C-alpha positions in Angstrom: -17.3 -2.7 -25.3 -16.7 -0.5 -21.5 -17.4 2.7 -20.2 -16.8 4.9 -17.8 -17.6 8.1 -17.2 -14.8 10.7 -14.7 -18.2 12.2 -12.6 -18.7 9.4 -11.1 -15.2 10.2 -9.1 -15.4 13.4 -9.7 -18.6 15.4 -8.8 -19.8 17.7 -11.8 -16.8 16.3 -14.5 -19.0 15.3 -18.0 -16.3 13.4 -19.8 -16.8 9.5 -20.8 -14.5 7.2 -22.6 -15.3 4.2 -24.1 -12.9 1.6 -25.6 -12.6 -2.1 -26.5 -11.0 -2.9 -23.0 -10.6 -1.6 -19.1 -6.6 -0.7 -21.0 -8.1 1.1 -23.2 -10.6 2.8 -20.4 -7.1 3.9 -17.9 -5.6 4.8 -21.2 -7.6 8.1 -22.3 -8.4 8.6 -18.1 -5.5 8.9 -16.8 -4.7 11.4 -19.6 -7.3 13.4 -18.6 -7.3 12.9 -14.9 -3.5 14.5 -15.1 -4.3 17.4 -17.6 -8.1 18.0 -16.0 -8.3 17.3 -12.3 -3.6 17.5 -11.3 -4.3 14.0 -11.0 -0.4 13.0 -11.2 -0.3 9.2 -9.8 -2.8 7.3 -10.2 -2.7 5.0 -6.7 -3.9 1.5 -6.1 -7.4 3.1 -4.2 -8.0 5.4 -7.8 -7.6 2.7 -10.0 -9.7 0.1 -7.9 -12.3 2.4 -7.1 -12.4 3.5 -11.3 -12.6 -0.3 -12.1 -15.6 -0.5 -10.5 -17.2 1.9 -12.2 -16.1 1.2 -15.5 -19.6 -0.7 -17.0 -19.7 -2.7 -20.2 -21.7 -1.1 -23.1 
């Protein structure tokens, strides 16, 4: 199981996501980033940052 905390990228955000794999994390986090933070494009740099902060639980 994988876990990602949005607050690790966007200070003050309490959203966390869990999924079986990284693809599942991105499937949840990308719509959240667009709706809650106005991030409409996941740049390669942002993707790399998120991947580096996904943990195995």
